[in-house]
SEMI-896002 format. One line per field, with one value per atom (N, C-alpha, C, O): residue in three letters; atom name; x, y, z. Coordinates in nm, 2 decimals. Atoms other than C-alpha are relative to their C-alpha. Example, Ala and Ser with C-alpha at 12.3 -4.5 7.8 and 13.67 -1.06 7.14 Angstrom:
<rs>
residu: (ALA|ALA|ALA|ALA|SER|SER|SER|SER)
atome: (N|CA|C|O|N|CA|C|O)
xx: (0.09|1.23|0.09|0.19|-0.09|1.37|-0.08|-0.03)
yy: (-0.12|-0.45|0.12|0.12|-0.11|-0.11|0.11|0.22)
zz: (0.00|0.78|0.00|0.07|0.00|0.71|0.08|0.09)
</rs>
This chain:
<rs>
residu: (ASP|ASP|ASP|ASP|ARG|ARG|ARG|ARG|VAL|VAL|VAL|VAL|ASP|ASP|ASP|ASP|LYS|LYS|LYS|LYS|LEU|LEU|LEU|LEU|ASN|ASN|ASN|ASN|THR|THR|THR|THR|ILE|ILE|ILE|ILE|GLY|GLY|GLY|GLY|PHE|PHE|PHE|PHE|SER|SER|SER|SER|TRP|TRP|TRP|TRP|SER|SER|SER|SER|VAL|VAL|VAL|VAL|GLN|GLN|GLN|GLN|ALA|ALA|ALA|ALA|ASP|ASP|ASP|ASP|ALA|ALA|ALA|ALA|ASN|ASN|ASN|ASN|GLU|GLU|GLU|GLU|SER|SER|SER|SER|LYS|LYS|LYS|LYS|TRP|TRP|TRP|TRP|GLU|GLU|GLU|GLU|LYS|LYS|LYS|LYS|ARG|ARG|ARG|ARG|TYR|TYR|TYR|TYR|VAL|VAL|VAL|VAL|GLU|GLU|GLU|GLU|LEU|LEU|LEU|LEU|THR|THR|THR|THR|GLU|GLU|GLU|GLU|TYR|TYR|TYR|TYR|GLN|GLN|GLN|GLN|ALA|ALA|ALA|ALA|LYS|LYS|LYS|LYS|HIS|HIS|HIS|HIS|VAL|VAL|VAL|VAL|ASP|ASP|ASP|ASP|CYS|CYS|CYS|CYS|ASN|ASN|ASN|ASN|VAL|VAL|VAL|VAL|PRO|PRO|PRO|PRO|GLN|GLN|GLN|GLN|LYS|LYS|LYS|LYS|GLN|GLN|GLN|GLN|GLY|GLY|GLY|GLY|GLU|GLU|GLU|GLU|LEU|LEU|LEU|LEU|GLY|GLY|GLY|GLY|THR|THR|THR|THR|TRP|TRP|TRP|TRP|VAL|VAL|VAL|VAL|HIS|HIS|HIS|HIS|ARG|ARG|ARG|ARG|GLN|GLN|GLN|GLN|ARG|ARG|ARG|ARG|LEU|LEU|LEU|LEU|LEU|LEU|LEU|LEU|ARG|ARG|ARG|ARG|LYS|LYS|LYS|LYS|LYS|LYS|LYS|LYS|GLY|GLY|GLY|GLY|GLU|GLU|GLU|GLU|LEU|LEU|LEU|LEU|ASN|ASN|ASN|ASN|GLN|GLN|GLN|GLN|ASP|ASP|ASP|ASP|ARG|ARG|ARG|ARG|VAL|VAL|VAL|VAL|ASP|ASP|ASP|ASP|LYS|LYS|LYS|LYS|LEU|LEU|LEU|LEU|ASN|ASN|ASN|ASN|THR|THR|THR|THR|ILE|ILE|ILE|ILE|GLY|GLY|GLY|GLY|PHE|PHE|PHE|PHE|SER|SER|SER|SER|TRP|TRP|TRP|TRP|SER|SER|SER|SER|VAL|VAL|VAL|VAL|GLN|GLN|GLN|GLN|ALA|ALA|ALA|ALA|ASP|ASP|ASP|ASP|ALA|ALA|ALA|ALA|ASN|ASN|ASN|ASN|GLU|GLU|GLU|GLU|SER|SER|SER|SER|LYS|LYS|LYS|LYS|TRP|TRP|TRP|TRP|GLU|GLU|GLU|GLU|LYS|LYS|LYS|LYS|ARG|ARG|ARG|ARG|TYR|TYR|TYR|TYR|VAL|VAL|VAL|VAL|GLU|GLU|GLU|GLU|LEU|LEU|LEU|LEU|THR|THR|THR|THR|GLU|GLU|GLU|GLU|TYR|TYR|TYR|TYR|GLN|GLN|GLN|GLN|ALA|ALA|ALA|ALA|LYS|LYS|LYS|LYS|HIS|HIS|HIS|HIS|VAL|VAL|VAL|VAL|ASP|ASP|ASP|ASP|CYS|CYS|CYS|CYS|ASN|ASN|ASN|ASN|VAL|VAL|VAL|VAL|PRO|PRO|PRO|PRO|GLN|GLN|GLN|GLN|LYS|LYS|LYS|LYS|GLN|GLN|GLN|GLN|GLY|GLY|GLY|GLY|GLU|GLU|GLU|GLU)
atome: (N|CA|C|O|N|CA|C|O|N|CA|C|O|N|CA|C|O|N|CA|C|O|N|CA|C|O|N|CA|C|O|N|CA|C|O|N|CA|C|O|N|CA|C|O|N|CA|C|O|N|CA|C|O|N|CA|C|O|N|CA|C|O|N|CA|C|O|N|CA|C|O|N|CA|C|O|N|CA|C|O|N|CA|C|O|N|CA|C|O|N|CA|C|O|N|CA|C|O|N|CA|C|O|N|CA|C|O|N|CA|C|O|N|CA|C|O|N|CA|C|O|N|CA|C|O|N|CA|C|O|N|CA|C|O|N|CA|C|O|N|CA|C|O|N|CA|C|O|N|CA|C|O|N|CA|C|O|N|CA|C|O|N|CA|C|O|N|CA|C|O|N|CA|C|O|N|CA|C|O|N|CA|C|O|N|CA|C|O|N|CA|C|O|N|CA|C|O|N|CA|C|O|N|CA|C|O|N|CA|C|O|N|CA|C|O|N|CA|C|O|N|CA|C|O|N|CA|C|O|N|CA|C|O|N|CA|C|O|N|CA|C|O|N|CA|C|O|N|CA|C|O|N|CA|C|O|N|CA|C|O|N|CA|C|O|N|CA|C|O|N|CA|C|O|N|CA|C|O|N|CA|C|O|N|CA|C|O|N|CA|C|O|N|CA|C|O|N|CA|C|O|N|CA|C|O|N|CA|C|O|N|CA|C|O|N|CA|C|O|N|CA|C|O|N|CA|C|O|N|CA|C|O|N|CA|C|O|N|CA|C|O|N|CA|C|O|N|CA|C|O|N|CA|C|O|N|CA|C|O|N|CA|C|O|N|CA|C|O|N|CA|C|O|N|CA|C|O|N|CA|C|O|N|CA|C|O|N|CA|C|O|N|CA|C|O|N|CA|C|O|N|CA|C|O|N|CA|C|O|N|CA|C|O|N|CA|C|O|N|CA|C|O|N|CA|C|O|N|CA|C|O|N|CA|C|O|N|CA|C|O|N|CA|C|O|N|CA|C|O|N|CA|C|O|N|CA|C|O|N|CA|C|O|N|CA|C|O|N|CA|C|O|N|CA|C|O|N|CA|C|O|N|CA|C|O|N|CA|C|O|N|CA|C|O|N|CA|C|O|N|CA|C|O|N|CA|C|O|N|CA|C|O|N|CA|C|O|N|CA|C|O|N|CA|C|O)
xx: (0.12|0.19|-0.10|-0.06|0.08|-0.08|-0.02|-0.03|0.03|-0.13|0.11|0.11|-0.16|0.25|0.01|0.04|0.00|0.23|-0.10|-0.07|0.09|-0.06|0.05|0.03|-0.06|0.11|0.12|0.14|-0.12|0.43|-0.03|0.05|0.04|0.23|-0.09|-0.16|0.10|0.05|-0.14|-0.22|0.15|-0.29|-0.06|0.00|0.05|-0.53|-0.10|-0.21|0.10|-0.72|-0.10|-0.18|0.11|-0.95|-0.02|0.04|0.05|-1.10|-0.06|-0.04|0.09|-1.33|0.11|0.09|-0.13|-1.00|0.06|0.07|-0.08|-0.83|-0.09|-0.04|0.08|-1.13|-0.01|-0.01|0.01|-1.16|0.15|0.15|-0.14|-0.78|-0.01|0.03|-0.01|-0.82|-0.11|-0.08|0.12|-1.14|0.07|0.05|-0.07|-0.92|0.09|0.10|-0.12|-0.63|-0.04|0.02|0.06|-0.86|-0.04|-0.04|0.04|-0.99|0.12|0.13|-0.11|-0.67|0.07|0.12|-0.07|-0.54|-0.11|-0.08|0.09|-0.85|0.03|0.02|-0.02|-0.77|0.12|0.11|-0.11|-0.41|-0.04|-0.01|0.04|-0.55|-0.08|-0.09|0.09|-0.81|0.11|0.12|-0.12|-0.50|0.09|0.14|-0.09|-0.32|-0.04|0.03|0.09|-0.59|-0.05|-0.08|0.07|-0.72|0.09|0.06|-0.10|-0.41|-0.03|0.07|0.06|-0.59|-0.03|0.00|0.07|-0.75|-0.16|-0.23|0.12|-1.07|-0.10|-0.14|0.12|-1.32|-0.13|-0.15|0.14|-1.68|-0.06|-0.02|0.07|-1.88|-0.07|-0.07|0.12|-2.16|0.07|-0.01|-0.04|-1.90|0.02|0.13|0.00|-1.99|0.08|0.10|-0.07|-1.80|0.13|0.14|-0.11|-1.47|-0.03|0.03|0.02|-1.62|-0.07|-0.06|0.07|-1.81|0.13|0.14|-0.11|-1.49|0.09|0.14|-0.09|-1.28|-0.04|0.03|0.07|-1.56|0.04|0.09|0.01|-1.55|0.15|0.17|-0.10|-1.18|0.06|0.15|0.01|-1.21|-0.06|-0.01|0.09|-1.47|0.07|0.08|-0.06|-1.29|0.15|0.17|-0.14|-0.95|-0.04|0.02|0.04|-1.16|-0.04|0.01|0.03|-1.32|0.12|0.10|-0.13|-0.95|-0.02|0.05|0.01|-1.07|0.07|0.05|-0.06|-0.86|0.14|0.22|-0.15|-0.55|0.10|0.09|-0.12|-0.22|0.07|0.12|-0.05|-0.08|-0.06|0.00|0.08|-0.35|0.00|0.00|-0.01|-0.34|0.14|0.15|-0.12|0.04|-0.02|0.00|0.01|-0.03|-0.08|-0.05|0.09|-0.30|0.10|0.12|-0.10|-0.06|0.12|0.19|-0.14|0.22|-0.05|0.03|0.06|-0.01|-0.06|-0.10|0.07|-0.12|-0.14|-0.21|0.14|-0.45|-0.05|0.01|0.05|-0.64|-0.11|-0.21|0.09|-0.80|-0.13|-0.21|0.09|-1.01|-0.02|0.06|0.00|-1.14|-0.03|0.01|0.05|-1.30|0.13|0.14|-0.13|-0.94|0.09|0.16|-0.06|-0.81|-0.09|-0.04|0.08|-1.10|0.03|0.04|-0.02|-1.04|0.16|0.19|-0.13|-0.66|0.01|0.06|0.01|-0.71|-0.07|-0.01|0.07|-0.94|0.09|0.10|-0.10|-0.68|0.12|0.18|-0.12|-0.40|-0.04|0.02|0.04|-0.61|-0.03|-0.02|0.01|-0.68|0.10|0.10|-0.13|-0.32|0.05|0.13|-0.05|-0.24|-0.07|0.00|0.07|-0.49|0.06|0.07|-0.07|-0.34|0.14|0.16|-0.12|0.01|-0.01|0.07|0.03|-0.12|-0.07|-0.03|0.05|-0.32|0.11|0.12|-0.10|0.00|0.12|0.19|-0.09|0.21|-0.03|0.06|0.06|-0.02|-0.02|-0.01|0.00|-0.07|0.08|0.03|-0.12|0.22|-0.05|0.04|0.02|0.02|-0.09|-0.09|0.08|-0.22|-0.14|-0.21|0.11|-0.49|-0.13|-0.19|0.09|-0.76|-0.14|-0.18|0.12|-1.09|-0.11|-0.13|0.09|-1.37|-0.08|-0.11|0.09|-1.59|0.05|-0.03|-0.04|-1.37|0.01|0.04|-0.01|-1.37|-0.12|-0.23|0.10|-1.57|-0.01|-0.09)
yy: (-0.05|-5.39|0.03|0.11|0.02|-5.42|0.16|0.19|-0.15|-5.01|0.03|0.09|-0.03|-4.96|-0.05|0.02|0.04|-5.20|0.05|0.04|-0.07|-5.03|0.14|0.18|-0.13|-4.71|0.03|0.12|0.02|-4.83|-0.02|0.02|0.00|-4.90|0.12|0.11|-0.12|-4.56|-0.02|0.03|0.01|-4.69|0.12|0.18|-0.08|-4.44|0.02|-0.05|0.00|-4.36|0.09|0.10|-0.09|-4.12|0.00|0.07|0.00|-4.19|0.13|0.17|-0.11|-3.88|0.13|0.21|-0.08|-3.66|0.00|0.10|0.04|-3.83|0.04|0.09|-0.04|-3.78|0.16|0.22|-0.18|-3.40|0.06|0.17|-0.04|-3.35|-0.03|0.06|0.03|-3.53|0.10|0.13|-0.11|-3.29|0.11|0.18|-0.13|-3.00|0.01|0.10|0.00|-3.10|0.01|0.07|0.00|-3.18|0.13|0.15|-0.13|-2.82|0.08|0.16|-0.11|-2.67|-0.02|0.07|-0.01|-2.82|0.04|0.13|-0.08|-2.72|0.15|0.23|-0.18|-2.35|0.04|0.14|-0.03|-2.38|-0.01|0.07|-0.01|-2.48|0.09|0.11|-0.10|-2.21|0.12|0.18|-0.11|-1.97|0.01|0.12|0.03|-2.11|0.08|0.13|-0.04|-2.01|0.15|0.23|-0.14|-1.69|0.10|0.22|-0.06|-1.56|0.05|0.08|0.00|-1.50|-0.12|-0.22|0.09|-1.70|0.05|-0.01|-0.03|-1.50|-0.07|-0.03|0.10|-1.77|0.05|0.03|-0.03|-1.64|-0.09|-0.21|0.11|-1.80|-0.08|-0.20|0.06|-1.88|-0.11|-0.16|0.10|-2.10|-0.13|-0.17|0.14|-2.43|-0.03|0.06|0.05|-2.63|0.08|0.10|-0.06|-2.45|0.15|0.18|-0.10|-2.11|-0.01|0.09|-0.01|-2.22|-0.01|0.07|0.06|-2.38|0.13|0.14|-0.12|-2.04|0.10|0.16|-0.11|-1.82|-0.08|-0.01|0.09|-2.10|0.01|0.01|-0.04|-2.04|0.12|0.12|-0.16|-1.67|0.02|0.10|0.00|-1.72|-0.06|0.01|0.06|-1.97|0.10|0.10|-0.06|-1.77|0.12|0.15|-0.12|-1.45|-0.05|0.00|0.03|-1.64|-0.05|-0.08|0.07|-1.80|-0.14|-0.20|0.13|-2.13|-0.09|-0.21|0.05|-2.21|-0.04|0.04|0.05|-2.42|0.08|0.13|-0.11|-2.22|-0.05|0.03|0.07|-2.48|0.04|0.07|-0.05|-2.41|0.11|0.12|-0.15|-2.04|0.03|0.11|-0.01|-2.08|-0.05|0.02|0.05|-2.30|0.08|0.07|-0.08|-2.07|0.15|0.21|-0.12|-1.76|-0.05|0.04|0.03|-1.94|0.00|-0.02|0.01|-1.93|0.16|0.20|-0.16|-1.56|0.02|0.11|0.02|-1.65|0.15|0.20|-0.15|-1.31|-0.03|-0.09|0.01|-1.30|0.11|0.11|-0.09|-1.00|0.05|0.12|-0.02|-0.96|0.15|0.20|-0.15|-0.61|0.07|0.17|-0.07|-0.49|-0.01|0.09|0.01|-0.62|0.05|0.07|-0.08|-0.47|0.15|0.21|-0.13|-0.14|0.02|0.12|-0.02|-0.16|0.00|0.10|-0.01|-0.27|0.15|0.21|-0.10|0.02|0.13|0.22|-0.16|0.29|-0.04|0.05|0.01|0.12|0.07|0.15|-0.03|0.16|0.15|0.20|-0.12|0.52|0.08|0.17|-0.05|0.62|-0.03|0.06|0.01|0.49|0.09|0.15|-0.10|0.69|0.16|0.25|-0.15|1.01|0.00|0.09|-0.02|0.94|0.01|0.08|-0.02|0.91|0.15|0.20|-0.11|1.24|0.09|0.19|-0.08|1.39|0.03|0.13|0.00|1.29|0.07|0.13|-0.03|1.42|0.17|0.26|-0.15|1.76|0.06|0.17|-0.03|1.80|0.03|0.05|-0.06|1.87|-0.14|-0.24|0.07|1.68|0.04|-0.02|-0.05|1.90|-0.03|0.06|0.07|1.69|0.07|0.08|-0.05|1.86|-0.09|-0.20|0.09|1.74|-0.07|-0.18|0.07|1.65|-0.10|-0.14|0.07|1.45|-0.13|-0.15|0.12|1.09|-0.07|-0.02|0.05|0.86|0.06|0.02)
zz: (-0.03|0.87|-0.12|-0.20|0.15|0.59|-0.03|-0.15|0.10|0.56|-0.05|-0.16|0.05|0.53|-0.14|-0.24|0.11|0.27|-0.12|-0.24|0.10|0.10|-0.05|-0.16|0.01|0.13|-0.10|-0.19|0.12|-0.04|-0.15|-0.23|0.13|-0.35|-0.04|-0.13|0.03|-0.36|0.00|-0.08|-0.01|-0.25|0.04|0.12|-0.02|-0.24|0.13|0.12|-0.10|0.09|-0.03|0.07|0.00|-0.04|-0.15|-0.22|0.16|-0.39|-0.04|-0.16|0.03|-0.37|-0.03|-0.13|0.01|-0.33|-0.13|-0.19|0.11|-0.62|-0.11|-0.21|0.11|-0.83|-0.02|-0.13|0.00|-0.76|-0.03|-0.08|0.04|-0.81|-0.15|-0.22|0.14|-1.16|-0.07|-0.18|0.06|-1.25|0.01|-0.09|-0.01|-1.15|-0.09|-0.16|0.10|-1.35|-0.16|-0.25|0.13|-1.64|-0.07|-0.19|0.05|-1.64|-0.04|-0.13|0.00|-1.59|-0.14|-0.22|0.17|-1.92|-0.07|-0.15|0.11|-2.10|0.00|-0.10|-0.02|-1.95|-0.09|-0.16|0.05|-2.10|-0.16|-0.24|0.18|-2.45|-0.04|-0.17|0.02|-2.42|-0.02|-0.13|0.00|-2.34|-0.12|-0.16|0.10|-2.60|-0.14|-0.23|0.16|-2.89|0.04|-0.05|0.01|-2.73|0.08|0.09|-0.03|-2.55|0.15|0.22|-0.15|-2.20|0.04|-0.02|-0.08|-1.95|0.03|0.11|-0.04|-1.94|-0.09|-0.20|0.08|-2.05|0.08|0.20|-0.03|-2.03|0.10|0.10|-0.09|-1.76|-0.05|-0.03|0.06|-1.97|-0.13|-0.21|0.10|-2.20|0.06|0.09|-0.05|-2.06|0.13|0.21|-0.09|-1.81|0.04|0.16|-0.02|-1.84|0.07|0.17|-0.04|-1.80|0.16|0.24|-0.13|-1.49|0.09|0.18|-0.04|-1.38|0.07|0.18|-0.02|-1.39|0.09|0.17|-0.08|-1.24|0.16|0.25|-0.12|-0.94|0.06|0.18|-0.06|-0.93|0.07|0.16|-0.05|-0.88|0.13|0.20|-0.11|-0.62|0.11|0.21|-0.07|-0.42|0.06|0.18|-0.04|-0.40|0.09|0.19|-0.08|-0.29|0.11|0.21|-0.15|-0.01|0.06|0.18|-0.06|0.08|0.00|0.09|-0.02|0.02|-0.13|-0.13|0.12|-0.33|0.07|0.11|-0.02|-0.23|-0.08|-0.19|0.04|-0.25|-0.10|-0.18|0.11|-0.49|-0.14|-0.24|0.14|-0.74|-0.03|-0.15|0.01|-0.70|-0.09|-0.19|0.06|-0.78|-0.16|-0.26|0.15|-1.08|-0.09|-0.21|0.08|-1.21|-0.03|-0.15|0.01|-1.16|-0.10|-0.17|0.08|-1.35|-0.18|-0.28|0.14|-1.68|-0.06|-0.17|0.04|-1.64|0.05|0.00|0.00|-1.50|0.10|0.20|-0.04|-1.43|0.13|0.11|-0.10|-1.07|0.01|0.09|0.01|-1.18|-0.14|-0.19|0.12|-1.51|-0.04|-0.14|0.00|-1.45|0.01|-0.06|0.00|-1.37|-0.11|-0.15|0.16|-1.69|-0.12|-0.23|0.10|-1.89|0.01|-0.09|-0.02|-1.73|-0.04|-0.11|0.06|-1.79|-0.14|-0.19|0.14|-2.15|-0.06|-0.15|0.05|-2.21|0.01|-0.07|-0.01|-2.05|-0.10|-0.16|0.10|-2.26|-0.16|-0.22|0.12|-2.57|-0.03|-0.14|0.01|-2.49|-0.01|-0.09|-0.03|-2.40|-0.15|-0.19|0.13|-2.76|-0.09|-0.18|0.08|-2.91|0.03|-0.06|-0.02|-2.73|-0.07|-0.14|0.06|-2.84|-0.16|-0.22|0.15|-3.21|-0.02|-0.12|0.00|-3.16|0.02|-0.05|-0.04|-2.99|-0.15|-0.18|0.13|-3.30|-0.10|-0.17|0.10|-3.54|0.05|-0.04|-0.02|-3.37|0.11|0.17|-0.08|-3.14|0.16|0.24|-0.11|-2.83|0.05|-0.02|-0.03|-2.61|0.05|0.12|-0.04|-2.57|-0.09|-0.15|0.07|-2.73|0.02|0.13|-0.03|-2.79|0.07|0.02|-0.05|-2.56|-0.06|-0.01|0.06|-2.82|-0.13|-0.22|0.09|-3.03|0.05|0.17|-0.07|-3.02|0.07|0.05|-0.10|-2.77|0.12|0.21)
</rs>
């Protein structure tokens, strides 16, 4: 049968779906390159097409519309689904390090309220 013959050679029945998948893969590769350079996947939304794409992935996942394979693929590179949560964690870690430095110098953690930020 003709359909079977076309299927056996990998004929694409949906050019649009293939184009979308190709675009997604292209942006994914760009994101991995960004991550290699910046250590994270937190591309600013205003940073061109990649920033817009990253924002869209977060939005689609939040709405439950992002394909699980894509979620898994993004998770494997350490994609952050909540930039705000990462920022808060980073701020906490910074303050914790400052506290341990204070403790090493003063033997306690009784930091005066007016000291530092």
